[in-house]
C-alpha positions as CSV (number, residue, x, y, z in Angstrom):
1,M,4.9,-3.4,18.5
2,S,8.1,-2.2,17.4
3,L,9.7,-3.4,14.2
4,S,13.1,-1.9,14.8
5,G,14.5,-5.4,15.8
6,N,13.5,-7.0,12.6
7,P,16.2,-6.7,10.0
8,H,13.6,-7.1,7.1
9,Y,11.7,-4.0,8.1
10,N,13.2,-0.5,7.4
11,Q,11.9,2.7,9.0
12,D,15.2,4.6,8.4
13,Y,13.7,7.3,6.1
14,T,13.0,11.1,6.5
15,R,9.6,12.5,6.0
16,E,10.8,14.2,2.8
17,Q,12.1,10.8,1.4
18,I,8.7,9.3,1.9
19,E,6.8,12.4,0.6
20,D,8.9,11.9,-2.6
21,I,8.1,8.2,-3.0
22,L,4.3,9.2,-2.4
23,N,4.6,11.7,-5.2
24,I,5.8,8.9,-7.7
25,I,3.2,6.7,-6.5
26,K,0.4,9.2,-6.7
27,R,1.6,10.3,-10.3
28,C,1.3,6.7,-11.4
29,V,-2.2,6.3,-9.9
30,E,-3.4,9.5,-11.3
31,Y,-2.3,8.5,-14.8
32,D,-3.6,5.0,-14.4
33,R,-0.1,3.5,-14.5
34,Y,-0.9,1.2,-11.6
35,S,-2.7,-2.1,-10.8
36,I,-3.8,-3.9,-7.7
37,S,-2.6,-7.5,-7.6
38,K,-5.5,-10.0,-7.8
39,G,-5.6,-13.7,-8.4
40,S,-5.3,-16.9,-6.4
41,N,-2.3,-15.8,-4.4
42,R,-3.8,-12.3,-3.8
43,Q,-7.4,-13.5,-2.6
44,E,-7.1,-11.4,0.5
45,N,-7.1,-8.3,-1.8
46,E,-10.0,-9.5,-3.8
47,D,-12.1,-10.3,-0.8
48,F,-11.5,-6.8,0.7
49,I,-12.5,-5.2,-2.4
50,R,-15.7,-7.3,-2.6
51,E,-16.5,-6.9,1.1
52,Y,-16.4,-3.1,0.8
53,N,-17.8,-3.0,-2.8
54,L,-14.9,-0.8,-3.8
55,R,-15.2,0.4,-7.3
56,V,-12.1,1.5,-9.0
57,S,-12.7,5.1,-8.5
58,K,-13.0,4.4,-4.5
59,Q,-9.7,2.3,-4.8
60,K,-8.1,5.2,-6.5
61,E,-9.4,7.7,-4.1
62,I,-8.0,5.6,-1.2
63,L,-4.5,5.4,-2.8
64,M,-4.5,9.2,-3.5
65,S,-5.4,10.0,-0.1
66,I,-2.3,8.2,1.5
67,S,0.1,10.6,3.6
68,A,3.5,10.3,4.8
69,D,1.9,9.9,8.4
70,D,0.6,6.6,7.0
71,F,4.0,5.2,6.2
72,C,5.1,2.1,8.2
73,H,8.2,0.5,6.7
74,T,9.9,-0.8,3.7
75,L,11.1,-4.4,3.0
76,N,13.0,-6.0,0.4
77,N,11.1,-8.2,-2.1
78,T,11.6,-11.9,-1.1
79,K,10.5,-13.2,-4.6
80,P,13.5,-15.0,-6.3
81,G,15.0,-12.7,-8.9
82,Y,13.3,-9.6,-7.4
83,E,15.4,-9.3,-4.2
84,H,16.8,-5.8,-5.3
85,E,13.2,-4.3,-5.4
86,I,12.2,-2.2,-2.4
87,L,8.4,-2.6,-1.1
88,Y,6.6,0.4,0.6
89,V,4.2,-0.4,3.3
90,F,1.5,2.2,4.4
91,V,-1.5,1.8,6.5
92,P,-4.0,4.7,6.0
93,Q,-7.6,4.6,7.4
94,A,-10.7,5.2,5.2
95,E,-14.4,5.4,5.7
96,L,-15.9,2.5,4.0
97,Y,-19.3,0.8,3.7
98,N,-19.4,-2.9,4.5
99,A,-21.8,-5.5,2.9
100,L,-24.6,-4.5,5.3
101,D,-24.2,-0.8,4.2
102,V,-22.9,0.1,7.8
103,K,-20.1,2.8,7.6
104,E,-16.9,1.9,9.3
105,T,-13.5,3.2,9.6
106,A,-11.0,0.6,8.3
107,D,-7.2,0.4,8.5
108,I,-6.0,-0.7,5.0
109,Y,-2.6,-2.4,4.7
110,I,-1.2,-1.2,1.4
111,K,2.2,-2.4,0.0
112,F,3.5,-0.9,-3.1
113,N,6.2,-1.9,-5.6
114,I,7.5,1.0,-7.9
115,L,8.8,-0.5,-11.1
116,E,11.0,1.6,-13.4
117,M,9.9,0.9,-16.9
118,P,11.5,2.2,-20.2
119,D,8.4,4.4,-20.8
120,G,8.2,5.7,-17.1
121,N,7.3,4.3,-13.7
122,R,4.5,1.9,-12.9
123,V,3.1,0.9,-9.5
124,V,2.0,-2.5,-8.3
125,V,-0.2,-2.6,-5.4
126,I,0.7,-6.0,-3.9
127,S,-1.3,-5.8,-0.8
128,F,-4.7,-4.0,-0.3
129,H,-6.5,-5.4,2.6
130,K,-7.0,-5.1,6.4
131,P,-3.7,-5.5,8.5
132,N,-2.9,-9.0,9.7
133,R,-0.9,-7.8,12.6
134,P,-0.3,-4.7,14.7
135,V,1.3,-1.8,12.7
136,D,4.1,0.5,13.8
137,Y,4.0,3.9,12.0
138,A,7.3,5.6,11.3
139,F,6.2,9.1,11.8
140,R,3.4,9.1,14.4
């Protein structure tokens, strides 16, 4: 499925631009300047983390393993007052163990928001779950 016809999805990036973004994201993850959104409006994230018993160390390992090849697109934040923010979508694969302790390869839909704060960048992982629709990678 190509997203090129959707004006909300942007794949118009070079590999180098995405690698620069990933460097910012990974630096934030490395220094624990990130959070994974949870709560009632992010139940899908909580369910995914619970389903695969993903401890914080495994969550961090997944985030640190993302490459430019996993990049799909960006989109503008649609939350009122935050329309200027760009959200970055990646779908890496990871070997995970499900609730029955069976190893499986899972696609993980990860959507990032990079926040520029007075004391440096922070990353919010808005989505951290299986994809809900087919994905279109920008560099594959």
